[in-house]
N, C-alpha and C positions, 0 to 999 in steps of 0.2 A: 560491516556497516549496516545500520538500520535506516530504512527510508519509510517515512509515513507520507502517503500521498493520497490526494483526492483528485479524481478525474471525472468530469461530467460534461454532458452535451449542453450546448447553448443553441437556442433557436429551434428547439423541437417541442416546446410546450412544457407544461408543469411536471408531467410524468417522465422521470428520467431513469426509473428503476430497471427497465429492460436493457438499456444501453450500459448502465453501470454494471449490471450482472455479467454482460459480455466481457467487460474489462476485468472484473474479478475472476471470471473463468480463465482468462489468460494468466493471471497471477497464480491461481491454484494449479494450473497445468505446468507451471515452471518447475515445480518440485522444491522450490525454496521455502524455508519456514515463513509463514505468513499468518496474519490475522486480519479480519475485516470487522469494523464497528460501524456505527451509524454515520460517522463522518469521515473516516479514513481507512485505508488499507495499509498495513504495515508489513514490510518484507525485509528479510535479512539475507545478506550474502556479500560477495565481493563486489567492488564498484562496478565493473563492466557487466556482470551478470544482472545485478539489481537494476542498473540503468537501462539495460536491454529490455527487461520486463516492463519497466515503466513506459518505455517507448512503445512496446507492443500493446500495452493496455490503452495507451493514448490513441494508437492507430485504430483500435477496436471502436473507440468513440467517434473518431473522425470518419470512419466508414459509414456512420449513420447520422451524422450531424454536420451542419455547415460550419460550426465553431465548436471549440473545446476549451474548457477551463481546467488548468492543472495547477494544483498547489502541492508543494513538495517540501518536506523537512527531513534533514539527514543528521544522524549521529555517527560520526566517522571515528572509529577506534580500531586501528589496525591490530590484527592479532586476536581480537576478542570474538568469541563465537557464543552462540546461544544467549545473546543479550536480550533477544526478543522476549524470553521468559524469565531470565535472571533478574532483569531490572524490576519487573512486576513482583517477583518473589521477594526481593529485598524490601520493597515497600510493604508488602503483606506481612513480612516478619516484624517490621517496626509497628505496624498497626496492631498486631497480636500482643505486643508487650503491655499494653494498657487495657 
């Protein structure tokens, strides 16, 4: 499964970068395939392991903020691996046709 999620502190002011970096550090330490963009972090793995990482990343935010916002989107396809790169490669292949 692939999870795209965004976790950020609320009630700590406008600069959330340091707290978000701690959440991303948790994701990267997980060893699961992942990518971080300006709006979301995407992580791929089995349900329990991915959800555990999302919880740990959320806990990293809650440790420094009185509130936390979590947005989560999932693509659940049992048996599929490396979708985090394959989906993008498919779109790039179609873009290259014209």
